[in-house]
VMD Tcl script that draws the C-alpha trace (Angstrom):
set ca {
  {-26.90 6.18 45.74}
  {-28.23 9.86 46.61}
  {-25.51 11.49 49.22}
  {-27.17 14.08 51.17}
  {-25.79 16.94 52.59}
  {-25.43 18.93 55.65}
  {-28.24 21.39 54.62}
  {-31.37 21.09 56.83}
  {-33.72 22.51 55.36}
  {-33.99 20.83 52.52}
  {-36.65 19.09 52.45}
  {-36.06 15.22 51.01}
  {-38.70 14.12 48.24}
  {-39.64 10.21 50.81}
  {-38.49 9.27 53.73}
  {-36.81 5.26 53.81}
  {-33.73 4.18 56.40}
  {-31.13 1.98 55.40}
  {-32.12 -1.62 54.16}
  {-29.26 -3.56 54.93}
  {-30.63 -6.71 55.51}
  {-29.54 -10.19 53.73}
  {-31.29 -11.84 51.34}
  {-31.82 -15.27 52.22}
  {-32.29 -17.99 48.82}
  {-31.69 -21.29 49.16}
  {-28.20 -21.31 47.60}
  {-25.02 -22.80 48.93}
  {-21.56 -21.03 49.03}
  {-20.16 -20.77 45.72}
  {-17.20 -20.64 43.91}
  {-18.57 -19.18 40.65}
  {-17.93 -15.87 40.87}
  {-21.37 -15.16 38.30}
  {-22.78 -17.48 40.86}
  {-22.20 -15.45 43.77}
  {-23.45 -12.41 41.80}
  {-26.62 -13.70 41.04}
  {-27.53 -15.94 44.54}
  {-25.67 -13.72 47.35}
  {-25.20 -10.53 46.67}
  {-27.64 -8.41 46.98}
  {-28.06 -4.60 45.77}
  {-30.47 -2.03 46.81}
  {-33.57 -1.29 44.98}
  {-33.54 2.27 42.87}
  {-36.40 3.77 44.59}
  {-35.07 2.83 48.21}
  {-32.03 4.46 47.62}
  {-34.19 7.26 46.91}
  {-35.71 7.48 50.10}
  {-33.60 6.93 52.38}
  {-33.95 9.46 55.61}
  {-30.48 9.12 56.90}
  {-28.43 7.65 54.17}
  {-24.60 6.60 54.10}
  {-23.03 10.15 55.36}
  {-19.33 9.43 52.84}
  {-20.57 8.13 49.36}
  {-16.98 6.58 49.91}
  {-18.67 2.95 52.25}
  {-20.82 2.86 49.29}
  {-18.90 0.06 48.13}
  {-19.38 -2.24 51.40}
  {-22.87 -1.34 51.26}
  {-23.98 -2.45 48.39}
  {-21.81 -5.81 47.91}
  {-22.66 -7.05 51.58}
  {-25.38 -7.80 53.73}
  {-25.56 -5.79 57.58}
  {-23.36 -7.31 59.20}
  {-23.85 -9.35 62.13}
  {-22.64 -12.19 64.64}
  {-21.60 -15.44 63.56}
  {-24.10 -16.68 62.08}
  {-24.50 -20.34 59.39}
  {-22.70 -18.64 56.25}
  {-25.66 -20.28 54.31}
  {-28.27 -17.77 53.76}
  {-31.93 -19.80 53.88}
  {-35.65 -18.11 53.46}
  {-36.95 -21.01 57.13}
  {-39.80 -19.71 59.01}
  {-42.03 -19.00 55.88}
  {-41.88 -21.23 52.89}
  {-45.20 -20.41 52.72}
  {-44.27 -16.34 52.25}
  {-41.71 -17.18 49.94}
  {-44.31 -19.50 47.69}
  {-46.66 -16.01 48.41}
  {-43.42 -14.00 47.47}
  {-43.36 -15.58 44.00}
  {-46.43 -15.35 42.61}
  {-46.91 -12.49 43.04}
  {-44.24 -11.71 41.64}
  {-45.74 -13.32 38.88}
  {-48.97 -11.76 38.98}
  {-48.29 -8.08 39.33}
  {-44.67 -8.02 37.04}
  {-45.53 -6.04 34.00}
  {-43.56 -6.19 30.80}
  {-40.79 -5.06 31.15}
  {-38.88 -3.09 28.31}
  {-34.79 -2.60 28.70}
  {-33.90 1.53 29.17}
  {-32.75 2.34 25.23}
  {-30.01 3.80 26.86}
  {-29.04 1.26 29.00}
  {-25.78 -1.34 28.15}
  {-27.16 -4.72 27.20}
  {-26.00 -8.06 26.96}
  {-25.85 -9.11 23.66}
  {-26.52 -8.07 21.17}
  {-29.25 -10.21 19.69}
  {-32.53 -9.29 18.35}
  {-35.63 -11.11 20.40}
  {-37.33 -14.27 17.36}
  {-38.80 -17.85 17.96}
  {-36.39 -20.59 19.71}
  {-34.68 -22.41 17.25}
  {-35.87 -26.02 17.48}
  {-37.84 -25.77 20.36}
  {-38.45 -29.37 21.46}
  {-42.42 -29.41 22.04}
  {-42.65 -33.27 22.74}
  {-43.68 -35.10 19.71}
  {-40.97 -34.36 16.80}
  {-37.67 -35.31 16.16}
  {-36.45 -33.19 18.55}
  {-36.46 -33.89 22.20}
  {-35.68 -32.19 24.87}
  {-32.58 -32.09 25.70}
  {-31.14 -32.83 22.33}
  {-31.50 -29.39 21.04}
  {-27.61 -28.06 19.56}
  {-26.89 -25.34 17.82}
  {-28.51 -24.04 14.36}
  {-26.44 -24.03 11.12}
  {-25.21 -20.96 9.88}
  {-27.94 -19.47 7.36}
  {-30.95 -21.99 9.43}
  {-32.16 -19.55 11.72}
  {-32.86 -16.33 10.53}
  {-36.49 -14.97 10.30}
  {-38.01 -13.25 6.98}
  {-39.17 -9.75 8.35}
  {-40.81 -7.61 5.62}
  {-38.40 -8.81 3.01}
  {-35.43 -8.71 5.44}
  {-33.56 -11.32 8.16}
  {-32.68 -10.79 11.65}
  {-30.51 -12.15 13.90}
  {-31.58 -15.27 16.07}
  {-32.25 -14.01 19.66}
  {-30.57 -16.09 22.08}
  {-28.07 -18.55 20.52}
  {-30.16 -21.03 19.18}
  {-30.33 -23.39 22.37}
  {-33.47 -24.67 24.23}
  {-34.71 -26.51 27.04}
  {-38.50 -24.95 26.70}
  {-41.09 -27.63 26.18}
  {-45.13 -26.81 26.30}
  {-46.67 -27.85 29.20}
  {-48.16 -30.97 27.71}
  {-45.09 -32.42 26.84}
  {-44.14 -33.51 30.19}
  {-44.66 -36.73 29.80}
  {-44.16 -39.71 32.41}
  {-40.96 -40.25 29.90}
  {-39.70 -36.79 29.85}
  {-40.78 -35.96 33.59}
  {-38.35 -38.95 34.34}
  {-35.46 -37.65 32.23}
  {-32.18 -37.79 34.44}
  {-30.53 -33.88 34.69}
  {-28.21 -34.97 37.01}
  {-27.48 -37.25 39.50}
  {-24.78 -36.65 42.62}
  {-24.30 -39.69 44.69}
  {-27.24 -42.27 44.81}
  {-29.21 -39.11 44.34}
  {-31.05 -38.24 40.93}
  {-32.54 -34.87 39.18}
  {-34.78 -34.65 37.38}
  {-37.33 -32.67 35.43}
  {-39.91 -33.93 38.11}
  {-37.51 -31.99 40.95}
  {-35.71 -30.06 38.37}
  {-38.21 -26.81 38.53}
  {-37.73 -26.38 42.42}
  {-33.94 -25.09 42.08}
  {-34.34 -23.28 38.93}
  {-37.11 -20.91 39.45}
  {-35.70 -20.41 43.22}
  {-32.14 -19.38 40.73}
  {-34.98 -16.19 38.82}
  {-36.59 -15.44 41.77}
  {-33.31 -14.98 43.48}
  {-32.10 -12.83 41.33}
  {-34.80 -11.08 41.26}
  {-35.33 -10.32 44.83}
  {-31.44 -9.88 44.91}
  {-31.42 -6.95 42.10}
  {-34.81 -5.43 42.66}
  {-35.60 -2.74 40.27}
  {-31.82 -2.89 39.09}
  {-33.06 -6.41 37.03}
  {-34.94 -5.10 34.43}
  {-32.17 -3.17 32.91}
  {-30.48 -6.77 31.99}
  {-33.83 -9.01 31.37}
  {-36.71 -8.90 29.83}
  {-39.39 -10.34 31.98}
  {-41.77 -10.53 29.02}
  {-39.21 -12.41 26.88}
  {-38.31 -16.00 26.92}
  {-35.14 -16.89 28.65}
  {-34.10 -18.87 25.76}
  {-33.57 -15.85 23.65}
  {-31.91 -13.00 26.34}
  {-27.64 -13.64 26.97}
  {-27.21 -13.42 30.26}
  {-24.83 -10.74 31.88}
  {-23.31 -12.60 33.19}
  {-22.10 -14.97 30.48}
  {-22.26 -13.60 26.79}
  {-21.98 -17.03 25.83}
  {-24.93 -18.29 27.46}
  {-29.02 -17.31 27.80}
  {-30.28 -16.95 31.06}
  {-32.19 -20.14 30.53}
  {-29.31 -22.34 30.20}
  {-27.42 -19.51 33.06}
  {-30.41 -20.37 35.54}
  {-30.25 -23.70 34.54}
  {-26.82 -24.32 34.88}
  {-26.80 -22.62 37.79}
  {-29.83 -24.83 39.75}
  {-27.89 -28.03 38.87}
  {-24.40 -27.22 40.69}
  {-27.22 -26.00 43.41}
  {-28.28 -29.33 43.36}
  {-25.17 -30.68 43.65}
  {-24.27 -28.67 46.69}
  {-27.39 -28.89 48.56}
  {-27.70 -33.13 47.89}
  {-23.69 -33.96 48.80}
  {-24.45 -32.18 53.12}
  {-27.87 -33.89 52.37}
  {-26.23 -37.55 52.01}
  {-23.65 -36.61 54.48}
  {-25.81 -35.67 57.02}
  {-27.83 -38.59 56.25}
  {-24.86 -41.22 56.18}
  {-24.09 -39.10 59.44}
  {-27.20 -39.87 61.45}
  {-27.95 -36.36 61.35}
  {-31.15 -35.39 62.67}
  {-32.85 -32.15 62.70}
  {-33.21 -29.67 65.53}
  {-37.12 -29.07 67.11}
  {-37.31 -26.19 65.97}
  {-36.70 -26.30 62.06}
  {-38.68 -30.49 62.48}
  {-41.58 -28.10 64.26}
  {-41.18 -26.16 60.97}
  {-41.26 -28.49 58.00}
  {-44.93 -30.43 60.18}
  {-46.02 -26.64 59.93}
  {-44.85 -25.80 56.46}
  {-48.25 -28.38 54.33}
  {-50.76 -26.22 56.45}
  {-49.20 -22.87 55.81}
  {-48.99 -23.11 52.19}
  {-52.78 -24.39 51.85}
  {-53.14 -21.54 53.97}
  {-51.65 -19.19 51.36}
  {-52.92 -20.72 48.61}
  {-56.57 -19.65 49.57}
  {-55.67 -16.29 50.27}
  {-54.45 -16.13 46.99}
  {-57.37 -18.28 45.72}
  {-56.54 -21.12 44.77}
  {-58.43 -24.05 44.29}
  {-54.61 -26.41 46.17}
  {-51.47 -26.24 47.38}
  {-50.45 -27.73 43.39}
  {-52.14 -25.75 41.94}
  {-50.59 -22.61 44.09}
  {-47.11 -24.15 43.69}
  {-47.94 -24.64 39.92}
  {-47.85 -20.97 39.69}
  {-45.07 -19.81 40.95}
  {-42.73 -23.56 39.48}
  {-45.02 -25.44 36.92}
  {-46.91 -27.86 36.25}
  {-44.36 -30.29 37.52}
  {-45.24 -29.28 40.95}
  {-47.09 -30.35 44.08}
  {-46.49 -30.14 47.87}
  {-45.37 -33.29 48.59}
  {-42.34 -32.88 46.19}
  {-41.98 -28.85 47.41}
  {-41.73 -30.00 51.28}
  {-39.20 -32.72 50.06}
  {-37.03 -30.13 48.74}
  {-37.27 -27.63 51.24}
  {-36.51 -30.55 53.69}
  {-33.47 -31.27 51.82}
  {-32.28 -27.94 51.65}
  {-33.04 -27.47 55.66}
  {-31.27 -30.60 55.99}
  {-27.94 -28.96 54.05}
  {-27.85 -25.66 55.67}
  {-28.29 -26.82 59.41}
  {-25.32 -30.00 58.80}
  {-22.95 -27.72 56.34}
  {-23.59 -25.23 59.72}
  {-22.76 -28.42 62.57}
  {-18.97 -28.87 60.18}
  {-18.62 -25.16 59.79}
  {-18.77 -24.73 64.08}
  {-16.37 -28.33 64.01}
  {-13.43 -25.84 63.12}
  {-12.83 -23.13 65.54}
  {-11.00 -19.88 64.89}
  {-9.97 -16.74 67.00}
  {-9.74 -13.41 66.55}
  {-6.13 -13.39 65.32}
  {-7.15 -15.11 62.86}
  {-10.22 -12.54 61.31}
  {-7.42 -10.10 61.86}
  {-5.29 -11.69 60.05}
  {-7.78 -12.49 57.79}
  {-8.85 -8.80 57.35}
  {-4.60 -8.02 56.81}
  {-4.66 -10.62 54.06}
  {-7.47 -9.31 51.61}
  {-6.89 -5.17 52.78}
  {-6.47 -3.76 49.88}
  {-9.88 -5.24 48.98}
  {-11.77 -3.63 52.02}
  {-9.61 -0.36 52.07}
  {-11.18 0.11 48.57}
  {-14.58 -0.40 49.95}
  {-13.89 2.41 52.41}
  {-13.43 -0.70 54.91}
  {-10.38 1.16 57.52}
  {-9.49 -1.03 59.95}
  {-10.46 0.82 63.62}
  {-10.91 0.46 67.80}
  {-14.47 2.27 67.20}
  {-16.88 -0.19 67.40}
  {-20.40 -0.83 65.99}
  {-22.83 0.46 68.20}
  {-27.30 0.09 68.58}
  {-30.29 2.64 68.72}
  {-33.21 3.93 68.52}
  {-34.82 7.26 67.18}
  {-37.95 8.51 66.67}
  {-38.14 10.74 63.59}
  {-40.25 13.78 63.59}
  {-41.07 15.55 60.19}
  {-41.51 19.07 59.91}
  {-44.60 19.73 57.93}
  {-45.38 23.05 55.70}
  {-42.78 23.78 52.71}
  {-41.53 27.08 50.74}
  {-42.94 27.42 47.07}
  {-38.83 26.21 46.27}
  {-39.09 22.80 48.25}
  {-37.31 23.18 51.58}
  {-39.29 23.39 54.68}
  {-40.60 26.67 56.31}
  {-39.05 28.14 59.21}
  {-42.46 27.43 60.74}
  {-42.41 23.38 59.97}
  {-39.17 23.50 61.72}
  {-40.29 25.32 65.31}
  {-43.20 22.76 65.62}
  {-41.30 19.85 64.70}
  {-38.43 21.00 67.18}
  {-41.43 21.19 69.91}
  {-43.49 18.17 69.33}
  {-39.83 16.47 69.56}
  {-38.84 17.98 72.61}
  {-42.26 17.57 74.38}
  {-42.37 13.71 73.24}
  {-38.84 13.39 74.60}
  {-40.27 15.20 78.41}
  {-43.06 13.19 78.78}
  {-41.21 9.88 77.69}
  {-38.15 11.22 80.76}
  {-41.02 11.68 82.56}
  {-43.05 8.20 82.22}
  {-40.86 5.57 82.83}
  {-37.98 6.03 81.10}
  {-37.17 2.52 80.11}
  {-35.62 1.69 76.49}
  {-38.85 -0.80 76.24}
  {-40.81 2.94 77.03}
  {-39.08 4.69 74.13}
  {-39.82 1.74 71.85}
  {-43.17 2.46 72.24}
  {-43.50 5.85 71.83}
  {-41.12 5.35 68.79}
  {-43.08 2.21 67.30}
  {-46.53 5.53 68.08}
  {-44.79 8.73 66.72}
  {-42.01 7.91 64.33}
  {-41.80 8.96 60.79}
  {-39.24 6.80 60.13}
  {-40.76 3.75 57.93}
  {-38.04 1.81 57.81}
  {-37.70 1.69 61.82}
  {-40.93 2.44 63.51}
  {-42.21 -1.15 63.38}
  {-39.36 -2.46 65.43}
  {-39.40 0.71 68.01}
  {-36.99 2.87 66.12}
  {-34.27 0.62 66.07}
  {-30.68 -0.02 64.31}
  {-28.53 -2.32 65.15}
  {-24.75 -2.68 63.89}
  {-24.20 1.21 63.16}
  {-20.65 2.40 62.03}
  {-19.06 5.47 61.91}
  {-19.07 6.92 58.55}
  {-23.41 4.81 57.91}
  {-25.10 7.78 58.51}
  {-25.57 11.12 58.18}
  {-23.22 13.55 60.33}
  {-24.95 15.20 63.10}
  {-26.57 11.61 63.36}
  {-23.16 9.92 63.05}
  {-21.28 11.91 65.64}
  {-24.14 11.67 68.61}
  {-23.80 8.25 68.07}
  {-19.47 7.77 67.96}
  {-19.19 10.68 70.41}
  {-16.82 9.29 73.57}
  {-18.72 10.01 76.20}
  {-21.62 8.57 75.03}
  {-23.23 5.44 77.62}
  {-26.50 3.74 77.22}
  {-29.52 4.98 78.47}
  {-28.46 8.57 76.82}
  {-30.99 10.40 74.95}
  {-30.71 13.57 73.12}
  {-32.53 15.44 70.06}
  {-30.47 15.37 66.99}
  {-31.39 18.17 63.79}
  {-30.61 16.57 60.38}
  {-32.46 17.30 56.89}
  {-35.15 14.60 57.74}
  {-36.27 16.83 61.06}
  {-35.64 15.63 64.71}
  {-34.57 12.86 65.87}
  {-34.91 12.40 69.51}
  {-32.28 9.18 70.64}
  {-32.13 6.63 72.77}
  {-28.38 4.95 73.00}
  {-28.78 1.46 73.68}
  {-25.88 -0.04 73.25}
  {-22.45 -0.53 72.09}
  {-21.48 -3.80 70.32}
  {-19.16 -6.37 70.35}
  {-16.73 -5.63 67.64}
  {-16.38 -2.78 65.16}
  {-17.23 -2.84 61.13}
  {-14.21 -4.41 60.36}
  {-14.00 -7.55 61.63}
  {-17.78 -8.07 61.88}
  {-17.42 -7.65 57.57}
  {-13.73 -9.93 57.66}
  {-15.80 -11.89 60.18}
  {-18.70 -13.04 57.76}
  {-15.86 -13.35 54.63}
  {-13.97 -15.55 56.82}
  {-17.07 -17.85 57.29}
  {-17.99 -17.62 54.05}
  {-15.45 -18.60 52.57}
  {-14.70 -21.53 55.44}
  {-17.98 -23.18 54.28}
  {-17.24 -23.33 50.69}
  {-13.91 -25.39 51.63}
  {-16.68 -27.26 53.94}
  {-18.79 -27.99 51.16}
  {-15.58 -28.99 48.34}
  {-14.99 -31.18 51.01}
  {-17.81 -33.14 50.98}
  {-18.64 -33.20 47.51}
  {-15.33 -34.60 46.67}
  {-16.91 -37.97 48.16}
  {-19.83 -38.25 45.62}
  {-19.18 -38.86 42.31}
  {-21.80 -36.74 39.72}
  {-22.69 -36.87 36.74}
  {-24.23 -33.99 34.33}
  {-27.25 -34.07 32.05}
  {-28.18 -31.16 31.51}
  {-29.69 -31.70 27.21}
  {-32.24 -33.65 29.14}
  {-33.51 -30.74 31.09}
  {-37.35 -29.66 30.46}
  {-38.66 -26.35 31.25}
  {-41.93 -24.54 31.22}
  {-41.87 -21.28 30.52}
  {-44.32 -20.55 33.41}
  {-43.12 -16.08 32.85}
  {-45.43 -16.25 29.54}
  {-48.00 -18.67 30.35}
  {-48.86 -16.49 33.14}
}
mol new
graphics top color blue
foreach p $ca { graphics top sphere $p radius 0.5 }
foreach p [lrange $ca 0 end-1] q [lrange $ca 1 end] { graphics top cylinder $p $q radius 0.2 }
display resetview
């Protein structure tokens, strides 16, 4: 993360704002550390880091920033992409269509040292080696000859990849896992499998190119989180685990007679239409064809709808179970104290200072010197414009709504302009010094306004409100609830017998086919 000093004559290359929105995914909490990294920890895009308008003032807070999402009041411990599944699919397809082959930087530390070669024993559904029957190749039998030189096989010799035409009814009906009375087959597996990949790519952004090569089959690359498995094996096991967790909660919900809220039901009722519209917007002949681009040839609108319904039901019911376990502020304080060293290591200290909500309008100078700094004239013009806008607002309705409207019309901060200049849950040390000092002035009251100069320009400030809790409390509460949800999930999952047969998996590599 780029740290900006307090020099106000420096022209930033771009203007962006902190982006701490939690990434949502179709995943349940898991104890698997590697899975946690892949599923729930968003790392910011390098470009986004470089383009902040108001970066973290103190580098000691970077660990907290990168390791977790922006805090919020008590919410579901389960992140879900609901309220726009069609958008999720659109994002997946956009990823496929726009992702150009990337070569991992030669300077970066690579996961594994295998060279790229054809996967050993890739099943095609026709020869004696069936999908899932793959075993590591014997030594001396997998090397390729290139110009007379033998190379090491890529990956670990295990592959579940099949061609699309190998997905016969027999292959599609093979069981990958069983949870209670429910069966996961190769018909449903692609939703769980590819969601793991899309989640990882979204979480890590441009960083992902340093440890996963999208131009190379995943069965030929060793996983960053586990150097004994390929990325294909990693995504497959994560998919199976997610299926088992989701299905256990889903079955428990059905046994309890749980009913979705009207909001969730309305969403599901509209889902098919949303996907159909999205498919048409991408010029696909049908919703099925659209889904197949993102999830493979077995995908259909009917099966995808069932997948989403199961996810939403599991999420909603787990939240109900977690809400049945009350806790107090003392519980959260004790949780922080029990993990104080870890929080302190991420720059999260106990403090009585509560988070705040602030709106601002950024006016950037226009005009630079040869050295890239803003000219004095540019600074003067920006200051005048900021003062004029503040006076205009004061002479008008001078309400928060009118300020938000003015921000939407005038702010040059792309990170907040569409939200009326609003930044919520700001904690001490999050913003550059000048911005931070104004926000946390002990005398600050809702409705206060002012103008603050930073290296990015002049900020017309509006103090919206003080939050209910301090940053440490919100972070500790979030972690506490996540651990609680894991505990509840384990209790439910223990009620259902689970068997796994991942050797039966048959995965079509849509990344290489599209």
